[in-house]
C-alpha positions in Angstrom: -38.7 -46.6 3.6 -41.3 -45.5 1.0 -43.7 -44.6 3.9 -41.0 -42.8 5.9 -40.3 -40.8 2.4 -44.2 -40.0 2.2 -43.8 -38.6 5.9 -40.8 -36.6 4.9 -42.0 -34.9 1.7 -45.7 -34.4 3.7 -43.7 -32.5 6.5 -41.7 -30.4 4.0 -45.0 -29.5 2.3 -46.4 -28.7 5.6 -43.6 -26.5 6.3 -43.2 -24.7 2.9 -47.1 -23.8 3.0 -46.3 -22.4 6.7 -43.7 -20.2 5.5 -46.0 -18.9 3.0 -49.2 -18.4 5.1 -46.7 -16.3 7.8 -45.5 -14.3 4.3 -49.1 -13.7 3.5 -50.1 -12.9 7.0 -47.2 -10.1 7.2 -48.0 -9.0 3.5 -51.5 -8.7 4.4 -50.4 -6.8 8.0 -48.6 -4.6 5.9 -51.1 -4.0 3.3 -53.9 -3.3 6.0 -51.5 -1.2 8.1 -50.5 0.7 5.4 -53.9 1.6 4.0 -55.0 2.9 7.3 -51.9 4.9 7.6 -52.7 6.8 4.5 -56.4 6.9 5.1 -55.6 8.3 8.6 -53.2 10.8 7.5 -55.6 12.0 4.7 -58.7 12.3 6.3 -58.1 11.8 10.1 -60.1 8.8 10.4 -60.0 5.0 9.3 -63.6 3.3 8.2 -64.4 0.3 10.3 -64.6 -1.9 7.2 -61.1 -1.6 7.2 -60.9 -3.9 10.5 -64.1 -6.0 9.4 -61.7 -7.1 6.3 -58.4 -7.3 8.0 -59.5 -8.8 11.3 -61.1 -12.0 10.1 -58.7 -12.4 7.2 -55.8 -12.0 9.3 -57.4 -14.9 12.4 -58.3 -17.0 9.4 -54.7 -17.4 8.2 -53.1 -17.8 11.6 -55.7 -20.3 12.6 -54.5 -22.5 9.6 -51.1 -21.9 10.1 -51.1 -22.8 13.8 -53.4 -25.7 12.8 -50.8 -27.1 10.6 -48.1 -26.7 13.5 -50.7 -28.2 16.0 -51.0 -31.1 13.9 -47.2 -31.6 13.7 -47.4 -31.6 17.7 -45.9 -27.4 18.0 -48.4 -26.9 20.9 -47.0 -23.9 22.6 -48.3 -21.6 20.0 -52.1 -21.9 20.7 -50.8 -20.1 24.1 -48.9 -17.8 22.9 -51.7 -16.6 20.5 -53.9 -16.7 23.2 -52.0 -14.9 25.1 -51.0 -12.0 23.2 -54.3 -11.5 21.9 -55.5 -11.2 25.5 -53.3 -9.1 26.5 -53.1 -6.6 23.1 -57.0 -6.7 23.5 -57.3 -5.4 27.3 -54.4 -2.7 26.9 -55.7 -1.5 23.7 -59.2 -1.1 25.1 -57.7 0.0 28.6 -55.5 3.0 26.5 -58.5 3.6 24.2 -61.0 4.4 27.3 -58.3 6.0 29.3 -57.9 8.5 26.1 -54.2 7.5 25.5 -55.3 6.0 22.1 -57.4 6.7 19.1 -60.1 4.3 18.1 -58.2 3.1 14.9 -55.1 2.4 17.0 -56.8 0.0 19.6 -58.4 -1.6 16.7 -55.0 -1.8 14.6 -53.1 -3.3 17.5 -56.2 -6.0 17.9 -55.9 -6.9 14.1 -52.6 -7.4 14.4 -52.7 -9.5 17.2 -55.1 -11.5 15.4 -52.9 -12.0 12.3 -49.3 -11.8 13.8 -50.1 -13.2 17.3 -46.4 -14.0 17.9 -43.1 -12.6 15.9 -42.7 -13.8 12.4 -39.8 -16.2 11.9 -38.1 -13.6 9.8 -37.7 -11.5 12.9 -37.3 -14.0 15.5 -34.4 -15.4 14.2 -32.6 -12.2 13.7 -33.7 -10.9 16.9 -34.1 -13.4 19.5 -34.1 -10.8 22.3 -37.3 -9.7 21.4 -40.6 -10.5 23.2 -42.1 -13.7 21.1 -45.6 -11.4 21.3 -45.1 -9.7 18.4 -48.4 -6.9 18.9 -46.5 -6.4 22.6 -43.3 -5.1 20.7 -45.3 -3.1 18.3 -47.1 -1.1 21.0 -43.8 -0.8 22.8 -42.2 1.0 20.0 -45.0 3.0 19.0 -44.8 4.4 22.5 -41.0 5.1 22.6 -41.5 6.6 19.0 -44.1 8.8 20.3 -41.9 9.6 23.2 -39.6 11.0 20.8 -41.8 13.5 19.4 -41.6 15.7 22.3 -38.2 16.2 20.9 -38.8 16.9 17.4 -41.5 19.1 18.8 -39.0 21.0 20.7 -36.4 21.1 18.0 -39.2 22.6 15.7 -39.9 25.4 18.0 -36.8 26.0 18.5 -36.4 26.8 14.9 -39.2 28.9 15.2 -38.1 30.8 18.1 -34.4 31.7 16.3 -36.8 32.2 13.1 -39.2 34.9 14.1 -36.7 36.5 16.8 -38.5 35.4 19.9 -42.0 36.2 18.9 -43.3 32.3 18.4 -46.4 32.0 19.8 -48.2 35.7 18.9 
């Protein structure tokens, strides 16, 4: 009975550690992506130092969390992690070299695939219809929002056309 209680206590401790690691990975991602957005808005470029810090730290936290899960017998995460990283790395680099992305966009998605390769439990438990590959969902949302910018620019130009009485581009 005592050994069963010890195993249960150890499992509870590991689960709490995994929860804290996930919260830390989400916070880390929000922090680095926020800093990169601010830098991009301010100077129109993002330093590679930011990605050099974000990528390995996100990878380390993910590795620890997935290792703890692996020790408990959850083997599917390794496959999803590798799949997420490979898909995002190939897509990001392809979009960059085709001119659809800037370098910071590609690096941000690659780092995100290291830090949050699968949807965080907070998101996954509420929205199970989403892709479990979180960076792929982020990429899809970014493309959708960027497509909506056409409507925003058209609306802005319409207001300018009315305001300047037809002399919009002179």
